[in-house]
All heavy atoms as TSV, in Angstrom:
chain	resi	resn	atom	element	x	y	z
A	1	MET	N	N	94.989	132.303	121.065
A	1	MET	CA	C	93.920	131.603	120.362
A	1	MET	C	C	94.389	130.990	119.072
A	1	MET	O	O	94.997	131.555	118.280
A	1	MET	CB	C	92.728	132.573	120.214
A	1	MET	CG	C	91.544	131.955	119.518
A	1	MET	SD	S	90.304	133.254	119.244
A	1	MET	CE	C	88.874	132.278	119.874
A	2	SER	N	N	94.027	129.714	118.864
A	2	SER	CA	C	94.418	128.948	117.616
A	2	SER	C	C	93.470	129.237	116.480
A	2	SER	O	O	92.180	129.281	116.765
A	2	SER	CB	C	94.608	127.500	117.981
A	2	SER	OG	O	94.836	126.809	116.727
A	3	ASN	N	N	93.969	129.143	115.227
A	3	ASN	CA	C	93.064	129.350	114.036
A	3	ASN	C	C	92.663	128.021	113.557
A	3	ASN	O	O	92.273	127.862	112.483
A	3	ASN	CB	C	93.633	130.242	113.015
A	3	ASN	CG	C	93.564	131.704	113.337
A	3	ASN	OD1	O	92.680	132.195	114.143
A	3	ASN	ND2	N	94.341	132.513	112.760
A	4	ALA	N	N	93.086	126.902	114.156
A	4	ALA	CA	C	92.892	125.496	113.650
A	4	ALA	C	C	91.508	125.059	113.910
A	4	ALA	O	O	90.838	125.447	114.922
A	4	ALA	CB	C	93.787	124.623	114.400
A	5	PHE	N	N	91.093	124.341	112.899
A	5	PHE	CA	C	89.615	123.856	112.902
A	5	PHE	C	C	89.670	122.559	113.908
A	5	PHE	O	O	90.574	121.757	113.774
A	5	PHE	CB	C	89.147	123.383	111.639
A	5	PHE	CG	C	87.906	122.840	111.633
A	5	PHE	CD1	C	86.755	123.480	111.854
A	5	PHE	CD2	C	87.767	121.413	111.308
A	5	PHE	CE1	C	85.415	122.893	111.845
A	5	PHE	CE2	C	86.530	120.805	111.188
A	5	PHE	CZ	C	85.277	121.609	111.422
A	6	ASP	N	N	88.693	122.422	114.841
A	6	ASP	CA	C	88.593	121.482	115.612
A	6	ASP	C	C	87.842	120.276	114.962
A	6	ASP	O	O	86.638	120.504	114.670
A	6	ASP	CB	C	87.915	121.851	117.099
A	6	ASP	CG	C	87.727	120.620	117.958
A	6	ASP	OD1	O	88.158	119.526	117.517
A	6	ASP	OD2	O	87.219	120.774	118.985
A	7	PRO	N	N	88.393	119.145	114.604
A	7	PRO	CA	C	87.683	118.150	113.856
A	7	PRO	C	C	86.520	117.625	114.486
A	7	PRO	O	O	85.541	117.046	113.872
A	7	PRO	CB	C	88.795	116.923	113.713
A	7	PRO	CG	C	90.110	117.681	113.910
A	7	PRO	CD	C	89.891	118.831	114.713
A	8	LYS	N	N	86.401	117.612	115.755
A	8	LYS	CA	C	85.261	117.175	116.631
A	8	LYS	C	C	83.998	118.096	116.221
A	8	LYS	O	O	82.857	117.571	116.469
A	8	LYS	CB	C	85.479	117.262	118.089
A	8	LYS	CG	C	86.481	116.241	118.468
A	8	LYS	CD	C	86.720	116.402	120.019
A	8	LYS	CE	C	87.785	115.412	120.515
A	8	LYS	NZ	N	88.008	115.564	121.898
A	9	MET	N	N	84.110	119.381	115.780
A	9	MET	CA	C	83.136	120.177	115.410
A	9	MET	C	C	82.300	119.647	114.235
A	9	MET	O	O	81.146	119.935	114.172
A	9	MET	CB	C	83.765	121.605	114.955
A	9	MET	CG	C	82.708	122.667	114.871
A	9	MET	SD	S	83.657	124.148	114.432
A	9	MET	CE	C	82.481	125.401	114.816
A	10	VAL	N	N	82.998	118.857	113.396
A	10	VAL	CA	C	82.253	118.263	112.141
A	10	VAL	C	C	81.103	117.370	112.615
A	10	VAL	O	O	79.961	117.360	111.930
A	10	VAL	CB	C	83.173	117.503	111.284
A	10	VAL	CG1	C	83.573	116.187	111.736
A	10	VAL	CG2	C	82.641	117.385	109.927
A	11	GLU	N	N	81.038	116.786	113.815
A	11	GLU	CA	C	80.023	115.878	114.415
A	11	GLU	C	C	78.832	116.818	114.589
A	11	GLU	O	O	77.735	116.277	114.490
A	11	GLU	CB	C	80.548	115.308	115.671
A	11	GLU	CG	C	81.629	114.317	115.545
A	11	GLU	CD	C	82.138	113.835	116.817
A	11	GLU	OE1	O	81.371	113.946	117.873
A	11	GLU	OE2	O	83.266	113.265	116.818
A	12	ALA	N	N	78.909	118.038	114.949
A	12	ALA	CA	C	77.725	118.911	115.102
A	12	ALA	C	C	77.227	119.755	113.802
A	12	ALA	O	O	76.103	120.212	113.989
A	12	ALA	CB	C	78.127	119.927	116.149
A	13	LEU	N	N	77.994	119.550	112.763
A	13	LEU	CA	C	77.548	120.202	111.592
A	13	LEU	C	C	76.923	119.430	110.465
A	13	LEU	O	O	77.315	118.179	110.314
A	13	LEU	CB	C	78.737	120.946	110.975
A	13	LEU	CG	C	79.356	122.055	111.905
A	13	LEU	CD1	C	80.783	122.507	111.186
A	13	LEU	CD2	C	78.426	123.262	111.915
A	14	VAL	N	N	76.000	119.907	109.782
A	14	VAL	CA	C	75.477	119.168	108.610
A	14	VAL	C	C	75.506	120.112	107.484
A	14	VAL	O	O	75.647	121.339	107.543
A	14	VAL	CB	C	74.092	118.551	108.899
A	14	VAL	CG1	C	73.975	117.563	109.972
A	14	VAL	CG2	C	73.066	119.776	109.163
A	15	CYS	N	N	75.304	119.457	106.169
A	15	CYS	CA	C	75.301	120.279	104.882
A	15	CYS	C	C	74.005	121.141	105.096
A	15	CYS	O	O	72.904	120.719	105.227
A	15	CYS	CB	C	75.224	119.295	103.768
A	15	CYS	SG	S	74.961	120.063	102.223
A	16	PRO	N	N	74.253	122.408	104.783
A	16	PRO	CA	C	72.990	123.384	104.789
A	16	PRO	C	C	72.057	123.065	103.705
A	16	PRO	O	O	70.893	123.416	103.685
A	16	PRO	CB	C	73.577	124.720	104.669
A	16	PRO	CG	C	74.940	124.547	104.046
A	16	PRO	CD	C	75.400	123.218	104.411
A	17	GLN	N	N	72.380	122.287	102.664
A	17	GLN	CA	C	71.566	121.944	101.551
A	17	GLN	C	C	70.780	120.714	101.647
A	17	GLN	O	O	69.569	120.645	101.305
A	17	GLN	CB	C	72.385	122.011	100.176
A	17	GLN	CG	C	71.624	121.856	98.906
A	17	GLN	CD	C	72.356	122.160	97.720
A	17	GLN	OE1	O	73.069	123.266	97.597
A	17	GLN	NE2	N	72.372	121.283	96.742
A	18	THR	N	N	71.605	119.630	102.056
A	18	THR	CA	C	70.949	118.225	102.167
A	18	THR	C	C	70.717	117.850	103.529
A	18	THR	O	O	70.110	116.726	103.651
A	18	THR	CB	C	71.881	117.313	101.457
A	18	THR	OG1	O	73.040	117.182	102.092
A	18	THR	CG2	C	72.129	117.705	99.960
A	19	GLN	N	N	71.251	118.458	104.578
A	19	GLN	CA	C	71.269	118.034	105.996
A	19	GLN	C	C	71.992	116.722	106.225
A	19	GLN	O	O	71.942	116.123	107.148
A	19	GLN	CB	C	69.865	117.782	106.411
A	19	GLN	CG	C	68.900	119.050	106.309
A	19	GLN	CD	C	69.550	120.377	106.811
A	19	GLN	OE1	O	69.879	120.364	107.969
A	19	GLN	NE2	N	69.595	121.379	106.074
A	20	ALA	N	N	72.831	116.362	105.128
A	20	ALA	CA	C	73.762	115.229	105.193
A	20	ALA	C	C	74.960	115.412	106.147
A	20	ALA	O	O	75.259	116.511	106.231
A	20	ALA	CB	C	74.084	114.746	103.836
A	21	THR	N	N	75.599	114.330	106.648
A	21	THR	CA	C	76.798	114.578	107.371
A	21	THR	C	C	77.848	115.053	106.464
A	21	THR	O	O	77.737	114.874	105.208
A	21	THR	CB	C	77.228	113.205	108.008
A	21	THR	OG1	O	77.356	112.234	106.991
A	21	THR	CG2	C	76.119	112.737	109.025
A	22	LEU	N	N	78.887	115.622	107.042
A	22	LEU	CA	C	80.084	116.137	106.314
A	22	LEU	C	C	81.284	115.329	106.704
A	22	LEU	O	O	81.431	114.826	107.770
A	22	LEU	CB	C	80.269	117.583	106.697
A	22	LEU	CG	C	79.040	118.567	106.492
A	22	LEU	CD1	C	79.235	119.878	107.124
A	22	LEU	CD2	C	78.907	118.684	105.013
A	23	ARG	N	N	82.247	115.405	105.694
A	23	ARG	CA	C	83.733	114.878	106.050
A	23	ARG	C	C	84.566	115.912	105.952
A	23	ARG	O	O	84.668	116.858	105.150
A	23	ARG	CB	C	83.846	113.818	104.880
A	23	ARG	CG	C	85.263	113.228	105.010
A	23	ARG	CD	C	85.600	112.247	103.745
A	23	ARG	NE	N	85.517	112.877	102.436
A	23	ARG	CZ	C	86.466	113.609	102.057
A	23	ARG	NH1	N	87.544	113.873	102.595
A	23	ARG	NH2	N	86.327	114.156	100.736
A	24	TYR	N	N	85.577	115.943	107.014
A	24	TYR	CA	C	86.586	116.891	107.095
A	24	TYR	C	C	87.796	116.593	106.207
A	24	TYR	O	O	88.256	115.447	106.416
A	24	TYR	CB	C	86.934	117.114	108.611
A	24	TYR	CG	C	88.211	117.944	108.875
A	24	TYR	CD1	C	88.149	119.288	108.325
A	24	TYR	CD2	C	89.189	117.643	109.632
A	24	TYR	CE1	C	89.240	120.125	108.644
A	24	TYR	CE2	C	90.255	118.408	109.954
A	24	TYR	CZ	C	90.222	119.669	109.408
A	24	TYR	OH	O	91.359	120.432	109.819
A	25	ASP	N	N	88.139	117.377	105.306
A	25	ASP	CA	C	89.330	117.244	104.569
A	25	ASP	C	C	90.474	118.161	105.008
A	25	ASP	O	O	90.341	119.423	104.770
A	25	ASP	CB	C	89.000	117.560	103.029
A	25	ASP	CG	C	90.210	117.350	102.144
A	25	ASP	OD1	O	91.289	117.286	102.498
A	25	ASP	OD2	O	89.917	117.103	100.814
A	26	ALA	N	N	91.226	117.682	105.919
A	26	ALA	CA	C	92.407	118.505	106.467
A	26	ALA	C	C	93.350	119.138	105.514
A	26	ALA	O	O	93.652	120.271	105.789
A	26	ALA	CB	C	93.079	117.646	107.642
A	27	GLU	N	N	93.568	118.329	104.551
A	27	GLU	CA	C	94.499	118.869	103.482
A	27	GLU	C	C	94.071	120.143	102.809
A	27	GLU	O	O	94.807	121.093	102.618
A	27	GLU	CB	C	94.928	117.817	102.528
A	27	GLU	CG	C	96.060	118.180	101.560
A	27	GLU	CD	C	96.352	117.018	100.649
A	27	GLU	OE1	O	96.658	115.872	101.111
A	27	GLU	OE2	O	96.491	117.237	99.356
A	28	ARG	N	N	92.833	120.084	102.407
A	28	ARG	CA	C	92.232	121.234	101.721
A	28	ARG	C	C	91.587	122.286	102.538
A	28	ARG	O	O	91.099	123.213	102.144
A	28	ARG	CB	C	91.307	120.784	100.659
A	28	ARG	CG	C	91.891	119.978	99.611
A	28	ARG	CD	C	90.891	119.669	98.545
A	28	ARG	NE	N	91.092	120.463	97.364
A	28	ARG	CZ	C	90.928	120.150	95.999
A	28	ARG	NH1	N	90.279	119.086	95.925
A	28	ARG	NH2	N	91.085	121.018	95.126
A	29	GLN	N	N	91.429	121.831	103.929
A	29	GLN	CA	C	90.649	122.698	104.897
A	29	GLN	C	C	89.277	122.982	104.431
A	29	GLN	O	O	88.954	124.132	104.271
A	29	GLN	CB	C	91.553	124.008	105.046
A	29	GLN	CG	C	92.652	123.810	106.072
A	29	GLN	CD	C	92.280	123.370	107.412
A	29	GLN	OE1	O	91.670	123.986	108.148
A	29	GLN	NE2	N	92.584	122.076	107.781
A	30	GLU	N	N	88.525	121.840	104.191
A	30	GLU	CA	C	87.241	122.019	103.783
A	30	GLU	C	C	86.284	120.989	104.318
A	30	GLU	O	O	86.767	119.859	105.013
A	30	GLU	CB	C	87.129	121.658	102.248
A	30	GLU	CG	C	87.738	122.670	101.289
A	30	GLU	CD	C	87.655	122.243	99.926
A	30	GLU	OE1	O	87.690	120.964	99.555
A	30	GLU	OE2	O	87.623	123.134	99.039
A	31	LEU	N	N	85.148	121.170	104.496
A	31	LEU	CA	C	84.084	120.298	104.937
A	31	LEU	C	C	83.383	119.754	103.625
A	31	LEU	O	O	82.719	120.587	102.858
A	31	LEU	CB	C	83.007	120.809	105.912
A	31	LEU	CG	C	83.756	121.210	107.175
A	31	LEU	CD1	C	82.741	121.927	108.154
A	31	LEU	CD2	C	84.334	119.994	107.962
A	32	VAL	N	N	83.385	118.535	103.438
A	32	VAL	CA	C	82.837	117.875	102.073
A	32	VAL	C	C	81.507	117.304	102.356
A	32	VAL	O	O	81.299	116.476	103.260
A	32	VAL	CB	C	83.790	116.891	101.574
A	32	VAL	CG1	C	83.378	116.271	100.257
A	32	VAL	CG2	C	85.233	117.683	101.267
A	33	SER	N	N	80.590	117.579	101.569
A	33	SER	CA	C	79.288	117.087	101.485
A	33	SER	C	C	79.256	116.223	100.248
A	33	SER	O	O	78.929	116.828	99.065
A	33	SER	CB	C	78.033	118.096	101.392
A	33	SER	OG	O	76.793	117.441	101.240
A	34	LYS	N	N	79.408	114.984	100.286
A	34	LYS	CA	C	79.345	114.161	99.074
A	34	LYS	C	C	77.992	114.164	98.394
A	34	LYS	O	O	77.849	114.151	97.177
A	34	LYS	CB	C	79.845	112.756	99.350
A	34	LYS	CG	C	80.209	111.847	98.297
A	34	LYS	CD	C	80.925	110.664	98.631
A	34	LYS	CE	C	81.486	110.055	97.338
A	34	LYS	NZ	N	82.373	108.906	97.734
A	35	GLN	N	N	76.923	114.010	99.214
A	35	GLN	CA	C	75.513	114.079	98.789
A	35	GLN	C	C	75.222	115.288	97.883
A	35	GLN	O	O	74.670	115.249	96.875
A	35	GLN	CB	C	74.545	113.912	100.021
A	35	GLN	CG	C	73.323	113.517	99.597
A	35	GLN	CD	C	72.359	113.152	100.736
A	35	GLN	OE1	O	72.738	113.369	101.905
A	35	GLN	NE2	N	71.051	112.850	100.555
A	36	ALA	N	N	75.641	116.367	98.388
A	36	ALA	CA	C	75.365	117.729	97.697
A	36	ALA	C	C	76.438	117.961	96.569
A	36	ALA	O	O	76.193	118.780	95.701
A	36	ALA	CB	C	75.319	118.951	98.611
A	37	GLY	N	N	77.593	117.281	96.657
A	37	GLY	CA	C	78.635	117.504	95.694
A	37	GLY	C	C	79.271	118.879	95.801
A	37	GLY	O	O	79.694	119.591	94.978
A	38	LEU	N	N	79.379	119.290	97.178
A	38	LEU	CA	C	79.941	120.527	97.505
A	38	LEU	C	C	81.040	120.407	98.548
A	38	LEU	O	O	80.976	119.505	99.472
A	38	LEU	CB	C	78.900	121.478	98.035
A	38	LEU	CG	C	77.685	121.902	97.166
A	38	LEU	CD1	C	76.581	122.506	97.792
A	38	LEU	CD2	C	78.270	122.688	95.990
A	39	ALA	N	N	82.038	121.429	98.591
A	39	ALA	CA	C	82.952	121.445	99.680
A	39	ALA	C	C	82.974	122.908	100.268
A	39	ALA	O	O	83.197	123.633	99.579
A	39	ALA	CB	C	84.377	121.070	99.135
A	40	PHE	N	N	82.716	122.969	101.537
A	40	PHE	CA	C	82.611	124.193	102.138
A	40	PHE	C	C	84.012	124.487	102.828
A	40	PHE	O	O	84.618	123.703	103.556
A	40	PHE	CB	C	81.542	124.116	103.310
A	40	PHE	CG	C	80.094	123.781	102.890
A	40	PHE	CD1	C	79.748	122.453	102.639
A	40	PHE	CD2	C	79.295	124.748	102.436
A	40	PHE	CE1	C	78.476	122.263	102.124
A	40	PHE	CE2	C	78.097	124.523	101.834
A	40	PHE	CZ	C	77.603	123.167	101.761
A	41	PRO	N	N	84.447	125.754	102.484
A	41	PRO	CA	C	85.871	126.214	102.853
A	41	PRO	C	C	85.919	126.362	104.482
A	41	PRO	O	O	84.838	126.800	105.222
A	41	PRO	CB	C	86.097	127.450	102.246
A	41	PRO	CG	C	84.671	127.999	102.055
A	41	PRO	CD	C	83.783	126.761	101.961
A	42	ILE	N	N	87.065	126.221	105.093
A	42	ILE	CA	C	87.248	126.605	106.508
A	42	ILE	C	C	88.219	127.774	106.440
A	42	ILE	O	O	89.303	127.514	105.934
A	42	ILE	CB	C	87.827	125.346	107.350
A	42	ILE	CG1	C	86.724	124.179	107.250
A	42	ILE	CG2	C	88.212	125.825	108.647
A	42	ILE	CD1	C	87.312	122.928	107.817
A	43	ARG	N	N	87.892	128.942	107.002
A	43	ARG	CA	C	88.680	130.049	106.860
A	43	ARG	C	C	89.012	130.453	108.282
A	43	ARG	O	O	88.210	130.779	109.152
A	43	ARG	CB	C	87.896	131.214	106.151
A	43	ARG	CG	C	87.892	130.893	104.644
A	43	ARG	CD	C	87.361	132.005	103.932
A	43	ARG	NE	N	87.024	131.655	102.569
A	43	ARG	CZ	C	85.831	131.847	102.006
A	43	ARG	NH1	N	84.822	132.467	102.735
A	43	ARG	NH2	N	85.577	131.471	100.723
A	44	ASP	N	N	90.271	130.623	108.643
A	44	ASP	CA	C	90.797	130.989	109.932
A	44	ASP	C	C	90.090	130.111	111.122
A	44	ASP	O	O	89.789	130.563	112.047
A	44	ASP	CB	C	90.367	132.382	110.298
A	44	ASP	CG	C	91.260	133.383	109.299
A	44	ASP	OD1	O	92.386	133.096	108.970
A	44	ASP	OD2	O	90.646	134.424	108.873
A	45	GLY	N	N	90.030	128.901	110.745
A	45	GLY	CA	C	89.413	127.806	111.708
A	45	GLY	C	C	87.901	127.902	111.767
A	45	GLY	O	O	87.358	127.100	112.556
A	46	ILE	N	N	87.247	128.624	110.959
A	46	ILE	CA	C	85.842	128.812	110.984
A	46	ILE	C	C	85.173	128.269	109.720
A	46	ILE	O	O	85.485	128.763	108.560
A	46	ILE	CB	C	85.456	130.301	111.221
A	46	ILE	CG1	C	85.924	130.708	112.432
A	46	ILE	CG2	C	83.873	130.406	111.218
A	46	ILE	CD1	C	85.786	132.242	112.584
A	47	PRO	N	N	84.343	127.270	109.782
A	47	PRO	CA	C	83.686	126.678	108.684
A	47	PRO	C	C	82.677	127.821	107.997
A	47	PRO	O	O	81.941	128.339	108.782
A	47	PRO	CB	C	82.917	125.480	109.116
A	47	PRO	CG	C	82.971	125.421	110.470
A	47	PRO	CD	C	83.920	126.381	110.913
A	48	VAL	N	N	82.706	127.874	106.656
A	48	VAL	CA	C	81.880	128.875	106.016
A	48	VAL	C	C	80.719	127.843	105.450
A	48	VAL	O	O	80.969	127.441	104.348
A	48	VAL	CB	C	82.599	129.697	104.976
A	48	VAL	CG1	C	81.637	130.630	104.145
A	48	VAL	CG2	C	83.743	130.444	105.547
A	49	MET	N	N	79.573	127.976	106.064
A	49	MET	CA	C	78.563	126.902	105.598
A	49	MET	C	C	77.531	127.648	104.752
A	49	MET	O	O	76.304	127.592	104.889
A	49	MET	CB	C	77.926	126.281	106.948
A	49	MET	CG	C	78.947	125.665	107.807
A	49	MET	SD	S	79.762	124.285	107.013
A	49	MET	CE	C	78.506	123.190	106.705
A	50	LEU	N	N	77.912	128.356	103.778
A	50	LEU	CA	C	77.071	128.914	102.748
A	50	LEU	C	C	77.256	128.342	101.416
A	50	LEU	O	O	78.428	128.215	100.923
A	50	LEU	CB	C	77.554	130.494	102.681
A	50	LEU	CG	C	77.340	131.355	103.922
A	50	LEU	CD1	C	78.020	132.666	103.701
A	50	LEU	CD2	C	76.014	131.475	104.392
A	51	VAL	N	N	76.140	127.892	100.770
A	51	VAL	CA	C	76.237	127.325	99.508
A	51	VAL	C	C	76.901	128.176	98.572
A	51	VAL	O	O	77.681	127.518	97.708
A	51	VAL	CB	C	74.701	126.939	99.131
A	51	VAL	CG1	C	74.670	126.320	97.792
A	51	VAL	CG2	C	74.114	125.997	100.042
A	52	ASP	N	N	76.650	129.447	98.575
A	52	ASP	CA	C	77.359	130.292	97.638
A	52	ASP	C	C	78.811	130.495	97.745
A	52	ASP	O	O	79.493	130.735	96.718
A	52	ASP	CB	C	76.808	131.767	97.826
A	52	ASP	CG	C	75.385	131.893	97.347
A	52	ASP	OD1	O	74.780	130.940	96.772
A	52	ASP	OD2	O	74.775	132.975	97.693
A	53	GLU	N	N	79.318	130.002	98.924
A	53	GLU	CA	C	80.841	130.044	99.110
A	53	GLU	C	C	81.436	128.622	98.830
A	53	GLU	O	O	82.624	128.513	98.917
A	53	GLU	CB	C	81.110	130.416	100.591
A	53	GLU	CG	C	80.742	131.871	100.870
A	53	GLU	CD	C	81.801	132.893	100.268
A	53	GLU	OE1	O	83.032	132.557	100.158
A	53	GLU	OE2	O	81.218	134.026	99.777
A	54	ALA	N	N	80.533	127.595	98.663
A	54	ALA	CA	C	81.075	126.340	98.560
A	54	ALA	C	C	81.768	126.006	97.140
A	54	ALA	O	O	81.260	126.691	96.099
A	54	ALA	CB	C	79.940	125.371	98.773
A	55	ARG	N	N	82.593	125.112	97.008
A	55	ARG	CA	C	83.259	124.676	95.899
A	55	ARG	C	C	82.540	123.503	95.359
A	55	ARG	O	O	82.129	122.540	96.100
A	55	ARG	CB	C	84.705	124.368	96.112
A	55	ARG	CG	C	85.542	123.747	94.951
A	55	ARG	CD	C	86.974	123.508	95.236
A	55	ARG	NE	N	87.059	122.425	96.230
A	55	ARG	CZ	C	87.113	121.217	95.920
A	55	ARG	NH1	N	86.984	120.792	94.780
A	55	ARG	NH2	N	87.390	120.325	96.861
A	56	VAL	N	N	82.147	123.321	94.054
A	56	VAL	CA	C	81.504	122.202	93.497
A	56	VAL	C	C	82.616	121.113	93.277
A	56	VAL	O	O	83.728	121.339	92.786
A	56	VAL	CB	C	80.933	122.593	92.109
A	56	VAL	CG1	C	80.227	121.242	91.453
A	56	VAL	CG2	C	79.851	123.647	92.342
A	57	LEU	N	N	82.298	119.887	93.703
A	57	LEU	CA	C	83.226	118.836	93.615
A	57	LEU	C	C	83.415	118.387	92.165
A	57	LEU	O	O	82.303	118.467	91.509
A	57	LEU	CB	C	82.796	117.726	94.613
A	57	LEU	CG	C	82.862	117.957	96.030
A	57	LEU	CD1	C	82.222	116.802	96.756
A	57	LEU	CD2	C	84.174	118.323	96.579
A	58	ASP	N	N	84.430	117.977	91.868
A	58	ASP	CA	C	84.825	117.412	90.429
A	58	ASP	C	C	84.042	116.112	90.215
A	58	ASP	O	O	83.960	115.217	91.102
A	58	ASP	CB	C	86.344	117.282	90.263
A	58	ASP	CG	C	86.923	118.548	90.404
A	58	ASP	OD1	O	86.360	119.565	90.015
A	58	ASP	OD2	O	88.122	118.528	90.833
């Protein structure tokens, strides 16, 4: 079993705060919500879609 995130999965996910679409950042292993100004981490291939776990964008 692979721990890699499937980029196709991003099509099914939305930002939990704004319901906006997300952008996959492969380099940082994050899903970015530009509208909310948050980046949600991907850990062991699983996106952590909790606002409390998100990084605030610069």
